[in-house]
C-alpha positions as CSV (number, residue, x, y, z in Angstrom):
1,M,-13.7,-43.1,12.0
2,W,-10.2,-41.7,12.4
3,P,-7.8,-44.0,14.2
4,F,-6.7,-43.0,17.7
5,K,-3.1,-42.4,18.3
6,R,-1.5,-44.4,21.1
7,K,1.0,-42.8,23.5
8,E,4.5,-44.1,22.9
9,N,6.3,-45.2,26.0
10,R,10.1,-44.8,26.1
11,A,12.6,-45.7,28.7
12,E,14.3,-42.9,30.6
13,T,18.0,-42.4,30.1
14,A,20.6,-40.6,32.2
15,A,20.8,-37.7,29.7
16,V,18.2,-35.0,30.6
17,A,17.5,-32.2,28.2
18,V,17.3,-28.8,30.0
19,A,16.0,-26.6,27.2
20,P,14.0,-27.0,24.0
21,T,16.1,-27.7,21.0
22,M,16.0,-25.7,17.7
23,A,14.3,-28.6,16.0
24,D,11.6,-28.7,18.6
25,L,10.8,-25.1,18.0
26,I,10.8,-25.4,14.2
27,L,8.5,-28.4,14.4
28,A,6.1,-26.6,16.8
29,I,5.9,-23.6,14.5
30,M,5.5,-25.6,11.3
31,Q,2.6,-27.6,12.9
32,S,0.9,-24.4,14.2
33,G,-1.4,-23.9,11.2
34,G,0.8,-22.0,8.8
35,S,0.9,-18.3,8.1
36,T,-2.1,-16.4,9.5
37,R,-3.2,-12.8,9.7
38,D,-2.3,-12.6,13.4
39,K,1.2,-13.9,12.8
40,A,1.7,-11.5,9.9
41,M,0.7,-8.5,11.9
42,Q,3.3,-9.4,14.6
43,I,6.1,-8.8,12.0
44,P,7.1,-5.1,12.1
45,T,7.9,-4.9,8.4
46,I,4.4,-6.1,7.4
47,S,2.4,-4.1,10.0
48,G,4.6,-1.0,9.3
49,S,4.2,-1.2,5.6
50,I,0.5,-1.6,5.7
51,D,0.1,1.3,8.2
52,L,2.4,3.5,6.0
53,I,0.4,2.8,2.8
54,A,-3.0,3.1,4.6
55,N,-2.0,6.5,6.2
56,I,-1.2,7.9,2.7
57,V,-4.3,6.6,1.1
58,A,-6.6,7.7,4.0
59,A,-5.0,11.2,4.0
60,T,-5.3,11.8,0.3
61,P,-8.5,13.7,-0.8
62,L,-10.9,11.7,-3.0
63,G,-12.9,13.6,-5.6
64,L,-15.9,13.1,-7.8
65,Y,-15.5,14.6,-11.3
66,R,-17.5,15.1,-14.5
67,D,-15.7,14.6,-17.9
68,E,-16.8,17.4,-20.1
69,G,-15.1,16.9,-23.4
70,G,-11.7,16.2,-21.8
71,K,-12.1,18.8,-19.1
72,A,-12.5,17.6,-15.5
73,V,-15.1,19.5,-13.5
74,A,-15.1,18.7,-9.8
75,I,-18.4,18.0,-8.1
76,T,-18.3,19.1,-4.5
77,D,-22.0,19.1,-3.5
78,D,-22.6,15.3,-3.9
79,P,-23.2,13.5,-0.6
80,R,-20.9,10.6,-1.7
81,V,-17.9,12.9,-1.5
82,F,-18.7,13.7,2.1
83,L,-19.2,10.0,2.9
84,L,-15.9,8.8,1.6
85,N,-13.8,11.8,2.8
86,D,-15.3,12.6,6.2
87,D,-18.2,10.8,7.8
88,T,-19.2,7.3,6.4
89,G,-22.5,7.3,8.3
90,D,-21.1,4.2,10.2
91,T,-19.3,4.0,13.5
92,L,-16.0,4.4,11.6
93,N,-15.0,7.8,10.2
94,A,-13.6,8.0,6.7
95,N,-9.9,7.7,7.9
96,E,-10.6,4.6,10.0
97,F,-12.8,3.2,7.2
98,W,-10.0,3.3,4.6
99,R,-7.4,1.9,7.1
100,A,-9.6,-1.0,7.9
101,M,-10.4,-1.7,4.2
102,I,-6.7,-1.6,3.3
103,R,-5.7,-4.0,6.1
104,D,-8.3,-6.5,4.8
105,Y,-7.1,-5.9,1.3
106,Y,-3.6,-7.2,2.2
107,L,-4.4,-9.7,4.9
108,G,-7.8,-11.1,4.1
109,K,-10.0,-12.0,1.1
110,G,-10.5,-8.3,0.4
111,G,-11.9,-5.1,1.7
112,Y,-15.8,-5.1,1.8
113,A,-18.2,-2.3,2.6
114,Y,-22.0,-2.3,2.4
115,I,-23.5,0.6,0.5
116,D,-26.8,1.8,2.0
117,R,-29.1,3.4,-0.5
118,S,-32.6,4.8,-0.1
119,D,-35.6,3.6,-2.0
120,F,-34.9,6.3,-4.6
121,G,-31.3,5.1,-5.1
122,E,-29.7,7.9,-3.0
123,F,-26.5,7.0,-1.2
124,R,-26.9,7.4,2.5
125,S,-24.0,5.6,4.2
126,V,-21.1,3.2,3.7
127,H,-20.6,0.4,6.3
128,Y,-17.3,-1.5,6.7
129,I,-17.6,-5.2,7.2
130,D,-14.8,-7.4,8.6
131,E,-13.8,-9.8,5.9
132,S,-14.1,-12.7,8.3
133,N,-17.9,-12.2,8.3
134,I,-18.0,-12.4,4.5
135,S,-18.8,-15.6,2.6
136,I,-18.8,-15.8,-1.2
137,L,-21.4,-17.9,-3.0
138,K,-20.1,-18.5,-6.6
139,N,-21.5,-20.3,-9.5
140,T,-19.5,-23.0,-11.4
141,D,-19.4,-21.4,-14.8
142,P,-15.7,-20.3,-15.6
143,I,-16.8,-18.0,-18.4
144,F,-20.0,-16.3,-17.2
145,K,-18.9,-15.9,-13.6
146,D,-21.5,-14.8,-11.0
147,F,-21.7,-14.7,-7.2
148,N,-23.5,-13.4,-4.2
149,I,-22.1,-12.1,-1.0
150,A,-23.4,-13.6,2.3
151,V,-23.0,-11.8,5.6
152,N,-24.0,-13.8,8.7
153,G,-26.0,-16.2,6.4
154,V,-27.9,-13.4,4.6
155,S,-27.3,-13.3,0.9
156,Y,-26.9,-10.0,-1.0
157,Y,-26.2,-9.0,-4.6
158,P,-22.6,-7.9,-5.4
159,H,-23.6,-4.3,-6.4
160,N,-24.6,-3.7,-2.8
161,F,-21.0,-3.8,-1.8
162,L,-17.8,-1.8,-2.4
163,K,-15.1,-4.4,-3.0
164,I,-11.4,-3.8,-3.0
165,L,-9.6,-7.0,-4.0
166,R,-6.0,-8.0,-4.3
167,N,-4.9,-10.3,-7.2
168,T,-8.5,-11.5,-7.7
169,K,-9.4,-13.9,-10.5
170,D,-13.2,-13.8,-10.2
171,G,-14.0,-10.3,-8.9
172,A,-15.5,-11.9,-5.7
173,E,-12.5,-12.4,-3.4
174,G,-8.8,-11.6,-3.5
175,M,-5.6,-13.4,-2.4
176,P,-4.0,-12.3,0.9
177,I,-0.3,-12.1,1.3
178,T,-0.5,-14.7,4.0
179,Q,-1.5,-17.2,1.3
180,E,0.6,-15.9,-1.6
181,N,3.8,-15.5,0.5
182,S,3.2,-17.9,3.3
183,Q,6.7,-19.4,3.4
184,L,8.4,-16.0,3.7
185,I,6.0,-14.8,6.4
186,E,6.4,-18.1,8.3
187,S,10.1,-17.8,8.2
188,M,10.1,-14.3,9.6
189,Y,7.6,-15.3,12.3
190,L,9.8,-18.2,13.2
191,T,12.8,-15.8,13.6
192,L,10.7,-13.7,16.1
193,V,9.8,-16.9,18.0
194,L,13.4,-17.9,18.3
195,E,14.3,-14.4,19.5
196,S,11.6,-14.6,22.1
197,H,12.8,-18.0,23.3
198,M,16.4,-16.8,23.6
199,A,15.2,-13.7,25.6
200,A,13.0,-15.8,27.8
201,R,15.9,-18.0,28.9
202,G,17.9,-14.9,29.9
203,G,20.9,-15.8,27.9
204,N,21.3,-19.2,29.5
205,K,23.0,-21.7,27.2
206,R,21.3,-24.8,26.0
207,G,22.7,-28.1,26.9
208,F,22.1,-31.5,28.6
209,L,23.1,-33.3,31.9
210,Q,25.3,-36.3,31.9
211,A,25.2,-38.7,34.8
212,E,27.9,-41.3,35.7
213,K,25.2,-43.7,36.9
214,R,21.6,-44.3,36.1
215,L,19.2,-42.0,37.8
216,E,15.9,-42.9,39.4
217,Q,12.7,-41.5,37.9
218,G,12.2,-39.2,40.8
219,Q,15.7,-37.7,40.5
220,I,15.1,-37.1,36.8
221,N,11.8,-35.4,37.4
222,D,13.4,-33.2,40.1
223,L,16.2,-32.1,37.8
224,R,13.8,-31.3,35.0
225,T,11.6,-29.2,37.3
226,K,14.6,-27.2,38.7
227,F,16.1,-26.5,35.3
228,Q,12.7,-25.6,33.8
229,S,12.3,-23.1,36.6
230,M,15.8,-21.6,35.9
231,Y,15.2,-21.2,32.2
232,S,11.6,-19.9,32.5
233,N,12.3,-17.4,35.4
234,A,15.9,-16.6,36.1
235,D,14.9,-14.2,39.0
236,K,13.2,-17.0,40.9
237,E,15.9,-19.6,40.8
238,P,19.1,-18.5,38.9
239,F,21.1,-21.6,39.6
240,V,20.8,-25.4,40.1
241,V,23.1,-27.4,42.4
242,L,24.3,-30.6,40.8
243,N,25.2,-33.6,42.9
244,Q,28.4,-35.6,42.6
245,G,28.4,-37.6,39.4
246,L,26.4,-35.0,37.4
247,S,27.9,-32.6,34.8
248,F,26.4,-30.1,32.4
249,K,27.4,-30.3,28.7
250,E,26.8,-27.1,26.8
251,I,25.5,-27.1,23.2
252,S,27.2,-24.5,21.1
253,D,25.1,-22.0,19.2
254,T,23.9,-23.1,15.8
255,A,24.4,-21.1,12.6
256,V,20.8,-20.0,12.8
257,E,21.2,-18.4,16.2
258,M,24.5,-16.7,15.4
259,Q,23.2,-15.3,12.1
260,L,19.7,-14.4,13.5
261,N,20.2,-10.6,13.1
262,E,21.4,-11.0,9.5
263,N,18.5,-13.2,8.6
264,K,16.1,-10.6,10.1
265,K,17.5,-7.9,7.9
266,T,17.4,-10.0,4.8
267,N,13.8,-11.1,5.4
268,A,12.7,-7.6,6.2
269,V,13.9,-6.4,2.8
270,E,12.2,-9.2,1.1
271,L,8.9,-8.5,3.0
272,A,9.1,-4.8,2.1
273,K,9.2,-5.9,-1.6
274,L,5.7,-7.3,-1.2
275,F,4.4,-3.8,-0.6
276,H,6.9,-2.0,-2.9
277,V,8.1,0.0,0.1
278,S,11.7,1.0,0.3
279,P,13.7,0.2,3.5
280,E,14.4,4.0,3.7
281,A,10.7,4.7,4.0
282,L,10.2,2.1,6.7
283,S,13.2,3.5,8.6
284,G,11.4,6.9,8.9
285,K,13.3,8.9,6.2
286,S,11.2,11.6,4.6
287,G,13.2,13.0,1.7
288,A,11.5,14.1,-1.5
289,D,12.8,11.1,-3.4
290,V,11.6,8.7,-0.6
291,V,8.1,10.1,-0.4
292,E,7.7,10.3,-4.2
293,G,9.0,6.7,-4.6
294,L,6.6,5.5,-1.9
295,A,3.7,7.3,-3.6
296,K,4.4,6.0,-7.1
297,M,5.3,2.4,-6.3
298,A,3.0,1.6,-3.4
299,A,0.2,4.2,-2.7
300,I,-0.9,5.3,-6.1
301,P,-1.3,1.7,-7.6
302,L,-3.6,0.9,-4.6
303,M,-5.5,4.2,-5.2
304,T,-6.0,3.1,-8.8
305,V,-7.6,-0.2,-7.5
306,I,-9.9,1.8,-5.2
307,Q,-10.8,4.2,-8.0
308,C,-11.9,1.4,-10.3
309,A,-13.9,-0.2,-7.5
310,L,-15.6,3.2,-6.8
311,N,-16.4,3.8,-10.4
312,R,-18.1,0.4,-10.5
313,D,-20.0,0.4,-7.2
314,M,-20.4,4.0,-6.2
315,L,-21.8,5.4,-9.5
316,R,-25.3,5.0,-10.9
317,E,-25.6,3.3,-14.3
318,S,-26.9,6.6,-15.8
319,E,-23.8,8.4,-14.5
320,K,-21.4,5.9,-16.0
321,H,-22.9,6.1,-19.5
322,A,-24.0,9.7,-19.7
323,E,-22.8,12.1,-22.3
324,H,-20.5,13.6,-19.7
325,P,-19.8,10.6,-17.4
326,L,-18.7,10.9,-13.8
327,Y,-15.7,9.3,-12.3
328,W,-13.7,9.1,-9.0
329,A,-10.1,10.1,-8.6
330,F,-7.7,10.8,-5.8
331,D,-6.0,14.2,-5.7
332,T,-2.3,13.0,-5.8
333,K,-0.6,16.2,-6.8
334,E,0.5,16.8,-3.3
335,L,2.3,13.5,-3.2
336,L,4.1,14.1,-6.4
337,K,5.1,17.8,-5.9
338,G,8.6,17.0,-4.7
339,D,10.8,19.7,-3.2
340,M,10.4,23.4,-4.0
341,K,13.4,23.8,-6.3
342,T,12.4,20.7,-8.4
343,R,8.8,22.0,-8.7
344,F,9.8,25.5,-9.6
345,D,12.3,24.4,-12.2
346,A,9.5,22.2,-13.8
347,Y,7.2,25.2,-13.8
348,K,9.8,27.4,-15.5
349,V,10.1,24.9,-18.3
350,A,6.3,24.6,-18.6
351,L,5.9,28.3,-18.8
352,E,8.7,28.9,-21.3
353,S,7.4,26.1,-23.6
354,N,3.8,27.4,-23.2
355,F,2.7,24.1,-21.7
356,M,1.2,25.9,-18.8
357,Q,0.0,29.5,-18.0
358,I,0.8,31.5,-14.9
359,D,-2.6,31.0,-13.3
360,E,-2.4,27.3,-13.9
361,V,0.9,27.2,-12.0
362,R,-0.5,29.3,-9.2
363,Y,-3.4,26.9,-9.0
364,Q,-1.0,24.0,-8.5
365,E,0.6,25.9,-5.7
366,D,-2.8,26.8,-4.1
367,L,-2.4,30.5,-4.8
368,A,-5.0,32.9,-6.0
369,P,-5.2,33.5,-9.8
370,L,-4.0,36.8,-11.3
371,G,-6.4,36.8,-14.2
372,L,-3.6,36.5,-16.8
373,S,-4.6,34.4,-19.8
374,W,-2.0,35.5,-22.4
375,I,0.8,33.3,-23.8
376,R,4.3,34.7,-24.4
377,L,5.7,34.3,-27.9
378,G,9.4,34.9,-28.6
379,L,10.1,37.2,-31.5
380,Q,12.9,34.9,-32.6
381,D,10.6,32.0,-33.3
382,V,8.9,31.2,-36.6
383,L,5.5,29.6,-36.2
384,Y,4.3,27.0,-38.7
385,D,0.7,25.4,-38.9
386,P,1.1,22.0,-40.6
387,K,-2.7,21.9,-41.4
388,T,-2.9,25.1,-43.3
389,K,0.9,25.3,-44.2
390,R,0.9,28.9,-43.0
391,I,4.1,30.4,-41.6
392,Y,4.1,33.4,-39.3
393,T,7.2,35.3,-38.3
394,P,6.4,37.5,-35.2
395,N,9.6,39.5,-35.5
396,T,8.5,40.9,-38.9
397,G,4.8,40.3,-38.8
398,Q,5.0,38.4,-42.1
399,V,2.5,35.7,-43.0
400,S,3.2,33.3,-45.8
401,V,2.0,29.9,-47.1
402,M,4.6,27.3,-47.9
403,G,5.0,27.1,-51.7
404,E,3.1,30.3,-52.4
405,Q,3.9,34.1,-52.4
406,T,4.0,36.1,-49.2
407,L,0.7,37.3,-47.7
408,N,0.4,40.7,-46.1
409,P,3.9,41.8,-46.8
410,P,5.2,44.3,-44.3
411,Q,4.8,48.0,-45.2
412,K,8.0,49.9,-45.6
413,P,8.2,53.1,-43.5
414,P,8.0,56.3,-45.6
415,T,11.3,58.0,-46.4
416,E,12.2,61.5,-45.4
417,T,11.7,62.7,-49.0
418,A,8.1,61.4,-49.0
419,H,7.4,63.2,-45.7
420,K,8.6,66.5,-47.2
421,A,6.6,65.9,-50.3
422,E,3.4,65.2,-48.4
423,G,4.1,68.3,-46.2
424,G,4.7,70.5,-49.3
425,A,1.5,69.3,-50.8
């Protein structure tokens, strides 16, 4: 049985504290249970970064493709494409579904969704499950790992769930940022609590009362009540009358209070690093470099995690191992297009080097094809095939093999004398 704690009785002194000290606040926060999901979401940098990344992922089209000898063929008539892009078949639509999954990915054990299949294996719907309702039942073998997923006490096999996990070691559950970066989140939350406390006391200075003689217990209680009322609600009682022999001694602001704003800025930058989001993106800037950096560093890596999860859980075994297997992929070309001048300069280089054709460029810009399939060759170039060692010079039409005599030498145009001779004949 745990021992009961006895209340400690202390003698009252003439010094009466009129506001909580900084140490009291720190102690209260550190004993409040550590970093939690609710605390993390109260920090603007964390909630803003998660919303920013989730908005990008949810707004990016997700496609199902067939690999046909290195050529990607989009499959548009599969019901799974509609489930993951529009209507999940659950109470959440696809946009709300991905936002909820991504919040759990960062702040919980992972994003989990139940995959509803018919008796014939057809995909009918996808149901998001709050990670707090998920329990993992793992075996003890560190090599041949296995687990089941329990929801409200009912056990299911892992293949029945779509699982998006952060920094997982077993494929069953991930590690939230509240556990991996608890000290930084707790420090930022403490800063917000201190700000709230300073705002609540209306700018009143902290301090203590000093009496020339010992006060009775009733007088001490009366002073505490009045000062507590003044600090908690300045509109109700903005001042306290001190009797003769009582004086108020102000406590100067500590370094923590005076540097509160600087600490906030520093911690905000450190928190943004957890999500690989730049301060410029969080401040609302939308330049091409900012958007492209946000996509490459934050959104696309998360999309890769989602693609791997979909390839494992949202494909049939026959589709994974077919001659032309299927796979999931986000259409990220819109995120990486950049500004118009940068794109068109890149297209120019690709066309001049024959890396792309005109209709391929028009497809990237969502324009109708022109039906042009030819490739431009400059007459000044000499083309060499290293396999056959054949050399072709477009300017002269000459074909030769390296180390051998010229093939198909160009015919010289007939001279004027030859024309006359043929005419005379």
